[in-house]
All heavy atoms as TSV, in Angstrom:
chain	resi	resn	atom	element	x	y	z
A	1	MET	N	N	37.635	175.218	75.721
A	1	MET	CA	C	38.966	175.704	76.027
A	1	MET	C	C	39.541	174.854	77.149
A	1	MET	O	O	38.866	174.534	78.115
A	1	MET	CB	C	38.872	177.168	76.433
A	1	MET	CG	C	40.184	177.816	76.651
A	1	MET	SD	S	39.910	179.595	76.841
A	1	MET	CE	C	41.306	180.158	75.976
A	2	THR	N	N	40.823	174.498	77.033
A	2	THR	CA	C	41.432	173.638	78.038
A	2	THR	C	C	42.000	174.466	79.181
A	2	THR	O	O	42.386	175.620	79.002
A	2	THR	CB	C	42.567	172.791	77.420
A	2	THR	OG1	O	43.553	173.681	76.888
A	2	THR	CG2	C	42.047	171.887	76.319
A	3	ALA	N	N	42.034	173.864	80.347
A	3	ALA	CA	C	42.587	174.535	81.522
A	3	ALA	C	C	44.100	174.588	81.406
A	3	ALA	O	O	44.711	173.693	80.818
A	3	ALA	CB	C	42.180	173.778	82.788
A	4	PRO	N	N	44.719	175.618	81.962
A	4	PRO	CA	C	46.177	175.693	81.917
A	4	PRO	C	C	46.799	174.530	82.670
A	4	PRO	O	O	46.248	174.053	83.660
A	4	PRO	CB	C	46.513	177.020	82.605
A	4	PRO	CG	C	45.231	177.687	82.899
A	4	PRO	CD	C	44.114	176.739	82.624
A	5	GLY	N	N	47.927	174.061	82.170
A	5	GLY	CA	C	48.645	172.967	82.828
A	5	GLY	C	C	49.446	173.480	84.007
A	5	GLY	O	O	49.429	174.672	84.324
A	6	PRO	N	N	50.150	172.580	84.668
A	6	PRO	CA	C	50.968	172.985	85.802
A	6	PRO	C	C	52.057	173.973	85.369
A	6	PRO	O	O	52.486	173.926	84.215
A	6	PRO	CB	C	51.603	171.680	86.293
A	6	PRO	CG	C	50.964	170.586	85.533
A	6	PRO	CD	C	50.205	171.178	84.391
A	7	PRO	N	N	52.481	174.850	86.267
A	7	PRO	CA	C	53.541	175.798	85.911
A	7	PRO	C	C	54.784	175.057	85.426
A	7	PRO	O	O	55.149	174.025	85.975
A	7	PRO	CB	C	53.826	176.528	87.219
A	7	PRO	CG	C	52.608	176.329	88.053
A	7	PRO	CD	C	52.022	175.019	87.622
A	8	GLY	N	N	55.396	175.575	84.396
A	8	GLY	CA	C	56.602	174.964	83.853
A	8	GLY	C	C	56.315	173.936	82.762
A	8	GLY	O	O	57.209	173.543	82.043
A	9	GLU	N	N	55.076	173.500	82.631
A	9	GLU	CA	C	54.721	172.549	81.580
A	9	GLU	C	C	54.531	173.318	80.281
A	9	GLU	O	O	53.782	174.284	80.227
A	9	GLU	CB	C	53.433	171.816	81.940
A	9	GLU	CG	C	53.031	170.775	80.913
A	9	GLU	CD	C	51.769	170.054	81.311
A	9	GLU	OE1	O	51.626	169.707	82.486
A	9	GLU	OE2	O	50.918	169.874	80.431
A	10	ARG	N	N	55.212	172.875	79.236
A	10	ARG	CA	C	55.123	173.583	77.956
A	10	ARG	C	C	53.797	173.314	77.297
A	10	ARG	O	O	53.314	172.189	77.272
A	10	ARG	CB	C	56.261	173.146	77.046
A	10	ARG	CG	C	57.590	173.703	77.537
A	10	ARG	CD	C	58.711	173.275	76.672
A	10	ARG	NE	N	58.642	173.977	75.390
A	10	ARG	CZ	C	59.558	173.851	74.465
A	10	ARG	NH1	N	60.589	173.062	74.632
A	10	ARG	NH2	N	59.440	174.505	73.332
A	11	ARG	N	N	53.198	174.347	76.746
A	11	ARG	CA	C	51.919	174.224	76.045
A	11	ARG	C	C	52.107	174.376	74.535
A	11	ARG	O	O	51.283	173.912	73.770
A	11	ARG	CB	C	50.951	175.302	76.539
A	11	ARG	CG	C	50.706	175.325	78.032
A	11	ARG	CD	C	49.685	174.341	78.516
A	11	ARG	NE	N	48.476	174.287	77.747
A	11	ARG	CZ	C	47.381	175.002	77.966
A	11	ARG	NH1	N	47.344	175.836	78.963
A	11	ARG	NH2	N	46.328	174.856	77.205
A	12	LEU	N	N	53.181	175.053	74.116
A	12	LEU	CA	C	53.468	175.283	72.699
A	12	LEU	C	C	54.907	174.887	72.399
A	12	LEU	O	O	55.810	175.146	73.198
A	12	LEU	CB	C	53.269	176.754	72.339
A	12	LEU	CG	C	51.851	177.291	72.444
A	12	LEU	CD1	C	51.851	178.810	72.312
A	12	LEU	CD2	C	50.955	176.664	71.389
A	13	TYR	N	N	55.086	174.264	71.240
A	13	TYR	CA	C	56.417	173.807	70.825
A	13	TYR	C	C	56.766	174.407	69.481
A	13	TYR	O	O	55.932	174.469	68.576
A	13	TYR	CB	C	56.445	172.282	70.706
A	13	TYR	CG	C	56.293	171.583	72.021
A	13	TYR	CD1	C	55.042	171.236	72.502
A	13	TYR	CD2	C	57.403	171.284	72.801
A	13	TYR	CE1	C	54.894	170.604	73.727
A	13	TYR	CE2	C	57.267	170.646	74.024
A	13	TYR	CZ	C	56.011	170.316	74.475
A	13	TYR	OH	O	55.873	169.695	75.682
A	14	ARG	N	N	58.008	174.831	69.341
A	14	ARG	CA	C	58.508	175.271	68.044
A	14	ARG	C	C	58.632	174.042	67.144
A	14	ARG	O	O	58.649	172.908	67.624
A	14	ARG	CB	C	59.870	175.951	68.184
A	14	ARG	CG	C	59.787	177.282	68.909
A	14	ARG	CD	C	61.166	177.931	68.972
A	14	ARG	NE	N	61.073	179.220	69.603
A	14	ARG	CZ	C	60.861	180.353	68.940
A	14	ARG	NH1	N	60.739	180.340	67.635
A	14	ARG	NH2	N	60.777	181.494	69.580
A	15	ILE	N	N	58.728	174.276	65.852
A	15	ILE	CA	C	58.817	173.170	64.893
A	15	ILE	C	C	59.998	172.254	65.227
A	15	ILE	O	O	59.851	171.029	65.223
A	15	ILE	CB	C	58.930	173.705	63.443
A	15	ILE	CG1	C	57.657	174.444	63.037
A	15	ILE	CG2	C	59.245	172.572	62.470
A	15	ILE	CD1	C	56.406	173.594	62.977
A	16	CYS	N	N	61.152	172.829	65.548
A	16	CYS	CA	C	62.327	171.994	65.844
A	16	CYS	C	C	62.092	171.119	67.084
A	16	CYS	O	O	62.565	169.981	67.136
A	16	CYS	CB	C	63.589	172.835	65.972
A	16	CYS	SG	S	63.537	174.072	67.275
A	17	ASP	N	N	61.349	171.617	68.059
A	17	ASP	CA	C	61.025	170.813	69.242
A	17	ASP	C	C	60.053	169.689	68.877
A	17	ASP	O	O	60.201	168.553	69.340
A	17	ASP	CB	C	60.414	171.685	70.338
A	17	ASP	CG	C	61.366	172.760	70.829
A	17	ASP	OD1	O	62.586	172.490	70.868
A	17	ASP	OD2	O	60.892	173.857	71.157
A	18	ALA	N	N	59.067	169.997	68.053
A	18	ALA	CA	C	58.110	168.979	67.606
A	18	ALA	C	C	58.817	167.906	66.788
A	18	ALA	O	O	58.468	166.720	66.880
A	18	ALA	CB	C	56.993	169.621	66.789
A	19	MET	N	N	59.817	168.308	66.007
A	19	MET	CA	C	60.599	167.345	65.234
A	19	MET	C	C	61.224	166.306	66.156
A	19	MET	O	O	61.166	165.104	65.878
A	19	MET	CB	C	61.715	168.061	64.453
A	19	MET	CG	C	61.245	168.895	63.298
A	19	MET	SD	S	62.537	169.985	62.630
A	19	MET	CE	C	63.904	168.852	62.400
A	20	HIS	N	N	61.803	166.764	67.259
A	20	HIS	CA	C	62.436	165.844	68.202
A	20	HIS	C	C	61.407	164.995	68.936
A	20	HIS	O	O	61.604	163.793	69.118
A	20	HIS	CB	C	63.303	166.624	69.204
A	20	HIS	CG	C	64.513	167.210	68.573
A	20	HIS	ND1	N	64.597	168.538	68.239
A	20	HIS	CD2	C	65.674	166.646	68.185
A	20	HIS	CE1	C	65.768	168.763	67.676
A	20	HIS	NE2	N	66.438	167.635	67.629
A	21	LEU	N	N	60.311	165.603	69.357
A	21	LEU	CA	C	59.274	164.863	70.079
A	21	LEU	C	C	58.662	163.753	69.232
A	21	LEU	O	O	58.368	162.664	69.737
A	21	LEU	CB	C	58.162	165.808	70.544
A	21	LEU	CG	C	58.492	166.710	71.719
A	21	LEU	CD1	C	57.401	167.756	71.893
A	21	LEU	CD2	C	58.634	165.888	72.985
A	22	LEU	N	N	58.447	164.033	67.945
A	22	LEU	CA	C	57.784	163.082	67.062
A	22	LEU	C	C	58.761	162.252	66.228
A	22	LEU	O	O	58.341	161.383	65.464
A	22	LEU	CB	C	56.820	163.826	66.133
A	22	LEU	CG	C	55.637	164.490	66.827
A	22	LEU	CD1	C	54.887	165.403	65.869
A	22	LEU	CD2	C	54.710	163.430	67.407
A	23	SER	N	N	60.059	162.526	66.349
A	23	SER	CA	C	61.096	161.827	65.565
A	23	SER	C	C	60.802	161.916	64.074
A	23	SER	O	O	60.807	160.917	63.360
A	23	SER	CB	C	61.207	160.360	65.998
A	23	SER	OG	O	61.549	160.268	67.351
A	24	MET	N	N	60.518	163.134	63.623
A	24	MET	CA	C	60.205	163.376	62.220
A	24	MET	C	C	61.073	164.511	61.696
A	24	MET	O	O	61.530	165.345	62.469
A	24	MET	CB	C	58.728	163.762	62.060
A	24	MET	CG	C	57.761	162.732	62.560
A	24	MET	SD	S	56.105	163.391	62.618
A	24	MET	CE	C	55.409	162.595	61.224
A	25	SER	N	N	61.249	164.528	60.382
A	25	SER	CA	C	62.012	165.614	59.770
A	25	SER	C	C	61.149	166.863	59.655
A	25	SER	O	O	59.918	166.802	59.735
A	25	SER	CB	C	62.500	165.196	58.379
A	25	SER	OG	O	61.408	165.094	57.491
A	26	ARG	N	N	61.797	167.987	59.427
A	26	ARG	CA	C	61.094	169.260	59.261
A	26	ARG	C	C	60.099	169.184	58.102
A	26	ARG	O	O	58.956	169.619	58.218
A	26	ARG	CB	C	62.111	170.382	59.014
A	26	ARG	CG	C	61.479	171.735	58.783
A	26	ARG	CD	C	62.538	172.808	58.544
A	26	ARG	NE	N	63.444	172.919	59.667
A	26	ARG	CZ	C	63.236	173.688	60.742
A	26	ARG	NH1	N	62.148	174.419	60.818
A	26	ARG	NH2	N	64.107	173.732	61.725
A	27	SER	N	N	60.525	168.605	56.987
A	27	SER	CA	C	59.639	168.542	55.827
A	27	SER	C	C	58.416	167.673	56.100
A	27	SER	O	O	57.305	168.007	55.655
A	27	SER	CB	C	60.390	168.044	54.587
A	27	SER	OG	O	60.896	166.749	54.802
A	28	VAL	N	N	58.565	166.595	56.852
A	28	VAL	CA	C	57.415	165.739	57.177
A	28	VAL	C	C	56.473	166.469	58.133
A	28	VAL	O	O	55.248	166.384	57.986
A	28	VAL	CB	C	57.872	164.383	57.764
A	28	VAL	CG1	C	56.697	163.587	58.290
A	28	VAL	CG2	C	58.626	163.589	56.710
A	29	ILE	N	N	57.014	167.217	59.083
A	29	ILE	CA	C	56.174	168.003	60.002
A	29	ILE	C	C	55.308	168.979	59.196
A	29	ILE	O	O	54.089	169.032	59.369
A	29	ILE	CB	C	57.029	168.779	61.032
A	29	ILE	CG1	C	57.739	167.829	61.988
A	29	ILE	CG2	C	56.193	169.819	61.775
A	29	ILE	CD1	C	56.875	167.222	63.061
A	30	TYR	N	N	55.934	169.728	58.286
A	30	TYR	CA	C	55.177	170.695	57.484
A	30	TYR	C	C	54.192	169.996	56.552
A	30	TYR	O	O	53.100	170.508	56.306
A	30	TYR	CB	C	56.118	171.611	56.702
A	30	TYR	CG	C	56.647	172.739	57.555
A	30	TYR	CD1	C	57.964	172.758	57.985
A	30	TYR	CD2	C	55.821	173.781	57.946
A	30	TYR	CE1	C	58.443	173.787	58.769
A	30	TYR	CE2	C	56.287	174.816	58.737
A	30	TYR	CZ	C	57.604	174.809	59.145
A	30	TYR	OH	O	58.075	175.832	59.936
A	31	GLU	N	N	54.550	168.826	56.048
A	31	GLU	CA	C	53.644	168.055	55.199
A	31	GLU	C	C	52.389	167.655	55.990
A	31	GLU	O	O	51.271	167.749	55.483
A	31	GLU	CB	C	54.382	166.813	54.708
A	31	GLU	CG	C	53.654	165.977	53.708
A	31	GLU	CD	C	54.528	164.825	53.255
A	31	GLU	OE1	O	55.599	165.090	52.669
A	31	GLU	OE2	O	54.142	163.673	53.504
A	32	GLN	N	N	52.569	167.230	57.230
A	32	GLN	CA	C	51.441	166.837	58.076
A	32	GLN	C	C	50.570	168.046	58.437
A	32	GLN	O	O	49.350	167.934	58.513
A	32	GLN	CB	C	51.940	166.130	59.340
A	32	GLN	CG	C	52.656	164.825	59.077
A	32	GLN	CD	C	51.808	163.846	58.292
A	32	GLN	OE1	O	50.727	163.468	58.711
A	32	GLN	NE2	N	52.297	163.453	57.130
A	33	ILE	N	N	51.204	169.198	58.624
A	33	ILE	CA	C	50.450	170.433	58.892
A	33	ILE	C	C	49.605	170.790	57.676
A	33	ILE	O	O	48.413	171.084	57.796
A	33	ILE	CB	C	51.401	171.593	59.282
A	33	ILE	CG1	C	52.030	171.323	60.654
A	33	ILE	CG2	C	50.665	172.929	59.264
A	33	ILE	CD1	C	53.161	172.265	61.015
A	34	ARG	N	N	50.212	170.765	56.482
A	34	ARG	CA	C	49.480	171.091	55.253
A	34	ARG	C	C	48.326	170.131	55.008
A	34	ARG	O	O	47.274	170.522	54.524
A	34	ARG	CB	C	50.421	171.082	54.040
A	34	ARG	CG	C	51.222	172.344	53.870
A	34	ARG	CD	C	51.921	172.388	52.529
A	34	ARG	NE	N	52.842	171.275	52.317
A	34	ARG	CZ	C	54.102	171.239	52.760
A	34	ARG	NH1	N	54.592	172.251	53.430
A	34	ARG	NH2	N	54.867	170.209	52.524
A	35	ALA	N	N	48.523	168.862	55.366
A	35	ALA	CA	C	47.487	167.845	55.162
A	35	ALA	C	C	46.378	167.938	56.213
A	35	ALA	O	O	45.370	167.252	56.106
A	35	ALA	CB	C	48.114	166.454	55.196
A	36	GLY	N	N	46.572	168.766	57.237
A	36	GLY	CA	C	45.564	168.919	58.280
A	36	GLY	C	C	45.616	167.836	59.349
A	36	GLY	O	O	44.711	167.719	60.162
A	37	ARG	N	N	46.678	167.055	59.348
A	37	ARG	CA	C	46.811	165.971	60.320
A	37	ARG	C	C	47.482	166.433	61.609
A	37	ARG	O	O	47.326	165.793	62.641
A	37	ARG	CB	C	47.604	164.819	59.704
A	37	ARG	CG	C	46.848	164.154	58.567
A	37	ARG	CD	C	47.712	163.201	57.768
A	37	ARG	NE	N	48.419	162.219	58.540
A	37	ARG	CZ	C	47.939	161.010	58.849
A	37	ARG	NH1	N	46.739	160.651	58.444
A	37	ARG	NH2	N	48.665	160.175	59.555
A	38	LEU	N	N	48.226	167.520	61.546
A	38	LEU	CA	C	48.910	168.078	62.715
A	38	LEU	C	C	48.547	169.560	62.787
A	38	LEU	O	O	48.843	170.327	61.871
A	38	LEU	CB	C	50.424	167.896	62.587
A	38	LEU	CG	C	51.292	168.428	63.713
A	38	LEU	CD1	C	50.957	167.739	65.043
A	38	LEU	CD2	C	52.767	168.220	63.388
A	39	ARG	N	N	47.867	169.948	63.856
A	39	ARG	CA	C	47.431	171.339	64.008
A	39	ARG	C	C	48.601	172.224	64.419
A	39	ARG	O	O	49.517	171.778	65.113
A	39	ARG	CB	C	46.342	171.443	65.075
A	39	ARG	CG	C	45.024	170.832	64.662
A	39	ARG	CD	C	43.954	170.963	65.728
A	39	ARG	NE	N	44.263	170.100	66.874
A	39	ARG	CZ	C	44.627	170.532	68.072
A	39	ARG	NH1	N	44.724	171.812	68.326
A	39	ARG	NH2	N	44.891	169.680	69.042
A	40	SER	N	N	48.536	173.472	64.006
A	40	SER	CA	C	49.540	174.447	64.410
A	40	SER	C	C	48.889	175.812	64.559
A	40	SER	O	O	47.778	176.038	64.092
A	40	SER	CB	C	50.681	174.509	63.390
A	40	SER	OG	O	50.225	175.060	62.181
A	41	VAL	N	N	49.586	176.700	65.237
A	41	VAL	CA	C	49.149	178.083	65.396
A	41	VAL	C	C	50.324	178.980	65.034
A	41	VAL	O	O	51.462	178.526	64.987
A	41	VAL	CB	C	48.681	178.381	66.853
A	41	VAL	CG1	C	47.480	177.532	67.212
A	41	VAL	CG2	C	49.808	178.159	67.852
A	42	THR	N	N	50.032	180.244	64.766
A	42	THR	CA	C	51.116	181.185	64.518
A	42	THR	C	C	51.038	182.323	65.522
A	42	THR	O	O	49.953	182.752	65.921
A	42	THR	CB	C	51.064	181.761	63.093
A	42	THR	OG1	O	49.782	182.314	62.870
A	42	THR	CG2	C	51.340	180.699	62.054
A	43	GLN	N	N	52.181	182.763	65.939
A	43	GLN	CA	C	52.329	183.932	66.800
A	43	GLN	C	C	53.341	184.815	66.097
A	43	GLN	O	O	54.526	184.482	66.057
A	43	GLN	CB	C	52.819	183.521	68.193
A	43	GLN	CG	C	53.138	184.691	69.104
A	43	GLN	CD	C	51.914	185.545	69.376
A	43	GLN	OE1	O	50.843	185.035	69.663
A	43	GLN	NE2	N	52.068	186.840	69.280
A	44	GLY	N	N	52.839	185.876	65.495
A	44	GLY	CA	C	53.726	186.703	64.669
A	44	GLY	C	C	54.149	185.885	63.465
A	44	GLY	O	O	53.315	185.367	62.736
A	45	ARG	N	N	55.449	185.721	63.285
A	45	ARG	CA	C	55.973	184.929	62.170
A	45	ARG	C	C	56.362	183.515	62.590
A	45	ARG	O	O	56.877	182.748	61.792
A	45	ARG	CB	C	57.187	185.641	61.577
A	45	ARG	CG	C	56.812	186.931	60.889
A	45	ARG	CD	C	58.002	187.690	60.388
A	45	ARG	NE	N	58.933	186.827	59.679
A	45	ARG	CZ	C	60.046	187.250	59.133
A	45	ARG	NH1	N	60.387	188.510	59.210
A	45	ARG	NH2	N	60.850	186.407	58.518
A	46	THR	N	N	56.121	183.178	63.846
A	46	THR	CA	C	56.526	181.875	64.376
A	46	THR	C	C	55.374	180.888	64.336
A	46	THR	O	O	54.285	181.170	64.808
A	46	THR	CB	C	57.015	182.021	65.835
A	46	THR	OG1	O	58.054	182.995	65.884
A	46	THR	CG2	C	57.519	180.707	66.375
A	47	ARG	N	N	55.618	179.718	63.769
A	47	ARG	CA	C	54.627	178.645	63.767
A	47	ARG	C	C	54.907	177.756	64.975
A	47	ARG	O	O	56.038	177.336	65.205
A	47	ARG	CB	C	54.705	177.822	62.487
A	47	ARG	CG	C	53.655	176.727	62.445
A	47	ARG	CD	C	53.466	176.167	61.071
A	47	ARG	NE	N	53.061	177.137	60.090
A	47	ARG	CZ	C	51.807	177.529	59.866
A	47	ARG	NH1	N	50.829	177.036	60.582
A	47	ARG	NH2	N	51.533	178.402	58.926
A	48	LEU	N	N	53.861	177.501	65.745
A	48	LEU	CA	C	53.985	176.713	66.962
A	48	LEU	C	C	53.000	175.553	66.930
A	48	LEU	O	O	51.916	175.655	66.358
A	48	LEU	CB	C	53.702	177.591	68.186
A	48	LEU	CG	C	54.625	178.796	68.356
A	48	LEU	CD1	C	54.030	179.787	69.338
A	48	LEU	CD2	C	56.001	178.339	68.799
A	49	ILE	N	N	53.392	174.457	67.577
A	49	ILE	CA	C	52.542	173.275	67.666
A	49	ILE	C	C	52.059	173.157	69.106
A	49	ILE	O	O	52.873	173.010	70.021
A	49	ILE	CB	C	53.324	171.997	67.289
A	49	ILE	CG1	C	54.075	172.148	65.968
A	49	ILE	CG2	C	52.398	170.783	67.281
A	49	ILE	CD1	C	53.214	172.319	64.766
A	50	PRO	N	N	50.758	173.215	69.336
A	50	PRO	CA	C	50.243	173.036	70.697
A	50	PRO	C	C	50.524	171.614	71.199
A	50	PRO	O	O	50.499	170.654	70.421
A	50	PRO	CB	C	48.737	173.260	70.552
A	50	PRO	CG	C	48.569	174.015	69.279
A	50	PRO	CD	C	49.685	173.565	68.396
A	51	ALA	N	N	50.768	171.484	72.492
A	51	ALA	CA	C	51.010	170.168	73.084
A	51	ALA	C	C	49.820	169.248	72.822
A	51	ALA	O	O	49.994	168.053	72.547
A	51	ALA	CB	C	51.269	170.317	74.580
A	52	SER	N	N	48.610	169.794	72.859
A	52	SER	CA	C	47.415	168.977	72.606
A	52	SER	C	C	47.408	168.453	71.173
A	52	SER	O	O	46.933	167.344	70.912
A	52	SER	CB	C	46.147	169.778	72.889
A	52	SER	OG	O	46.073	170.906	72.042
A	53	ALA	N	N	47.948	169.217	70.224
A	53	ALA	CA	C	47.993	168.782	68.825
A	53	ALA	C	C	48.961	167.614	68.662
A	53	ALA	O	O	48.711	166.702	67.871
A	53	ALA	CB	C	48.409	169.937	67.919
A	54	ILE	N	N	50.043	167.629	69.423
A	54	ILE	CA	C	50.997	166.516	69.369
A	54	ILE	C	C	50.335	165.255	69.913
A	54	ILE	O	O	50.420	164.182	69.312
A	54	ILE	CB	C	52.286	166.876	70.125
A	54	ILE	CG1	C	53.027	167.984	69.355
A	54	ILE	CG2	C	53.177	165.640	70.302
A	54	ILE	CD1	C	54.207	168.578	70.053
A	55	SER	N	N	49.626	165.379	71.036
A	55	SER	CA	C	48.914	164.227	71.608
A	55	SER	C	C	47.851	163.711	70.640
A	55	SER	O	O	47.714	162.496	70.455
A	55	SER	CB	C	48.252	164.615	72.928
A	55	SER	OG	O	49.218	164.985	73.866
A	56	ASP	N	N	47.111	164.624	70.020
A	56	ASP	CA	C	46.079	164.229	69.062
A	56	ASP	C	C	46.692	163.511	67.859
A	56	ASP	O	O	46.127	162.538	67.349
A	56	ASP	CB	C	45.291	165.448	68.573
A	56	ASP	CG	C	44.433	166.070	69.662
A	56	ASP	OD1	O	44.233	165.435	70.721
A	56	ASP	OD2	O	43.978	167.213	69.447
A	57	TYR	N	N	47.842	163.985	67.400
A	57	TYR	CA	C	48.498	163.376	66.245
A	57	TYR	C	C	48.948	161.951	66.573
A	57	TYR	O	O	48.756	161.029	65.779
A	57	TYR	CB	C	49.675	164.234	65.783
A	57	TYR	CG	C	50.374	163.674	64.579
A	57	TYR	CD1	C	49.779	163.721	63.326
A	57	TYR	CD2	C	51.624	163.076	64.694
A	57	TYR	CE1	C	50.403	163.193	62.217
A	57	TYR	CE2	C	52.256	162.542	63.590
A	57	TYR	CZ	C	51.645	162.601	62.354
A	57	TYR	OH	O	52.264	162.065	61.251
A	58	VAL	N	N	49.519	161.761	67.748
A	58	VAL	CA	C	49.955	160.425	68.168
A	58	VAL	C	C	48.742	159.495	68.271
A	58	VAL	O	O	48.783	158.347	67.814
A	58	VAL	CB	C	50.739	160.482	69.497
A	58	VAL	CG1	C	50.998	159.091	70.046
A	58	VAL	CG2	C	52.056	161.240	69.300
A	59	ALA	N	N	47.635	159.992	68.820
A	59	ALA	CA	C	46.406	159.191	68.921
A	59	ALA	C	C	45.893	158.826	67.527
A	59	ALA	O	O	45.433	157.702	67.305
A	59	ALA	CB	C	45.347	159.955	69.705
A	60	LEU	N	N	45.984	159.759	66.582
A	60	LEU	CA	C	45.578	159.495	65.209
A	60	LEU	C	C	46.405	158.362	64.616
A	60	LEU	O	O	45.871	157.440	63.994
A	60	LEU	CB	C	45.720	160.764	64.356
A	60	LEU	CG	C	45.536	160.598	62.851
A	60	LEU	CD1	C	44.081	160.264	62.517
A	60	LEU	CD2	C	45.983	161.852	62.121
A	61	LEU	N	N	47.709	158.410	64.816
A	61	LEU	CA	C	48.582	157.362	64.300
A	61	LEU	C	C	48.241	156.008	64.922
A	61	LEU	O	O	48.230	154.983	64.234
A	61	LEU	CB	C	50.051	157.711	64.570
A	61	LEU	CG	C	50.596	158.933	63.838
A	61	LEU	CD1	C	52.024	159.215	64.276
A	61	LEU	CD2	C	50.523	158.742	62.333
A	62	GLU	N	N	47.941	156.009	66.222
A	62	GLU	CA	C	47.575	154.760	66.894
A	62	GLU	C	C	46.257	154.208	66.338
A	62	GLU	O	O	46.139	153.000	66.112
A	62	GLU	CB	C	47.464	154.977	68.398
A	62	GLU	CG	C	48.805	155.203	69.051
A	62	GLU	CD	C	48.701	155.582	70.523
A	62	GLU	OE1	O	47.611	155.998	70.968
A	62	GLU	OE2	O	49.718	155.445	71.214
A	63	ARG	N	N	45.271	155.073	66.107
A	63	ARG	CA	C	43.991	154.634	65.532
A	63	ARG	C	C	44.191	154.057	64.134
A	63	ARG	O	O	43.609	153.040	63.780
A	63	ARG	CB	C	42.996	155.787	65.469
A	63	ARG	CG	C	42.359	156.117	66.788
A	63	ARG	CD	C	41.157	157.044	66.644
A	63	ARG	NE	N	41.417	158.257	65.879
A	63	ARG	CZ	C	41.913	159.382	66.390
A	63	ARG	NH1	N	42.208	159.464	67.674
A	63	ARG	NH2	N	42.112	160.447	65.619
A	64	GLU	N	N	45.025	154.718	63.343
A	64	GLU	CA	C	45.285	154.233	61.983
A	64	GLU	C	C	45.976	152.881	62.013
A	64	GLU	O	O	45.705	152.035	61.161
A	64	GLU	CB	C	46.130	155.248	61.209
A	64	GLU	CG	C	45.388	156.505	60.848
A	64	GLU	CD	C	46.242	157.532	60.146
A	64	GLU	OE1	O	47.490	157.411	60.114
A	64	GLU	OE2	O	45.650	158.488	59.626
A	65	THR	N	N	46.838	152.665	62.981
A	65	THR	CA	C	47.558	151.390	63.085
A	65	THR	C	C	46.577	150.274	63.448
A	65	THR	O	O	46.643	149.177	62.899
A	65	THR	CB	C	48.666	151.486	64.144
A	65	THR	OG1	O	49.591	152.494	63.733
A	65	THR	CG2	C	49.395	150.174	64.294
A	66	ARG	N	N	45.666	150.566	64.389
A	66	ARG	CA	C	44.679	149.555	64.798
A	66	ARG	C	C	43.700	149.235	63.684
A	66	ARG	O	O	43.210	148.120	63.589
A	66	ARG	CB	C	43.911	150.043	66.026
A	66	ARG	CG	C	44.687	149.829	67.300
A	66	ARG	CD	C	43.848	150.165	68.507
A	66	ARG	NE	N	44.488	151.329	69.128
A	66	ARG	CZ	C	43.886	152.452	69.456
A	66	ARG	NH1	N	42.600	152.577	69.286
A	66	ARG	NH2	N	44.552	153.439	69.980
A	67	ALA	N	N	43.395	150.230	62.845
A	67	ALA	CA	C	42.410	150.043	61.783
A	67	ALA	C	C	42.957	149.178	60.633
A	67	ALA	O	O	42.190	148.580	59.905
A	67	ALA	CB	C	41.954	151.391	61.236
A	68	SER	N	N	44.268	149.120	60.504
A	68	SER	CA	C	44.818	148.348	59.369
A	68	SER	C	C	45.173	146.936	59.728
A	68	SER	O	O	45.010	146.450	60.759
A	68	SER	CB	C	46.067	149.039	58.826
A	68	SER	OG	O	47.066	149.184	59.808
């Protein structure tokens, strides 16, 4: 389990926020979630993307770029 970040630092992002952070469309975000490449959690009916999942996804893309 990770330690809490500094106060005011966001730990969870709504899909629309993740879209802006990753410069991706809504459909691509959901496609990556379904493929297991981008982790998400649900709270009630809301799907949220943990900040750590966004960092992990960017690292995955960087690894894939270096491998090709």
